N, C-alpha and C positions, 0 to 999 in steps of 0.2 A: 504494500500500500504506500501511497504517497505520505511523506512525513507530516503534512498538515491536514490531509484528508478533507480539505474545504471547511475546516473548523473555524468558527468565530471564537473570540475570547470567551464568550458565554458558554459555548460548547465545551471548551477545554476546562473551564472552571467547574461546570456541572459534572463532566466525566470524571474529574479528579475529586469531587466531593467537597469543593470549597463553597459550602452552602451560603455563608454570610456575604461573601463577595459577589457570588452569582446573584443572590437576591437583591443586593444593592444595585447591581448593574441593571436588572430588570426594572427596578423602581426608578432608576435614572433614565430609562428610555431605551435600553438595549433591546434589539429585536429578538423576541422569544419565538418568533415564527420562522426565522432564517433556517435554512436546511443545509446540511453538509453534503459532501459528494455521495454519501450513502442515502441521502434523502431524509435524514433524521433531524428533528429540532434538538435543542439543547437538552430538554427534558427526556426526549426519546433516546438521546445519546447516553444519558445517565442510566436510563432503564436498561439499555443494551449492556452497558458496563456492569450493572448489577447482575444481569443474567450470566455474563462471563465470570464474574466473581463467585457466583453460586455454583457454577460448573467446576470451578477449580478451588473450592474452599478447602483450606488446610490451616487450622489453628486460630489463635486469638487475633493475630493481625488481620487475617481474612475476615473474621467476624466484625472487627472494628471497621474495616473498609466497607463491608456490606451495610453496616448501620449508618455510616456516613452517607452512602449513596441513597439509602432509603430516606434519610432526613432531607437530603438535597432534593429528591424528587417530590416529596411531600411539601416542603417549604416553597419551592418554585411554583408548584401547582397552586398554592394559596396566594402567592404574590401575583401570579398571572391572573387569577380569578378576581382579585380585588379591584 
């Protein structure tokens, strides 16, 4: 895959689970409807990353990562709906 995969900064933040920064970007007007090369929005990218993490789960760090991604998906959903 290409290094950037058509990701916006919001995609990258959501995929990495940086919930607070991602939420602030949406509040500040970042496009939550922008799609990457795979056709996914930032929330969908976080959901895909969560699915990957669930397939390869192994240990406490993986559980923490999955929890971060779940929180990011939930929080962004609420910010977008507001």
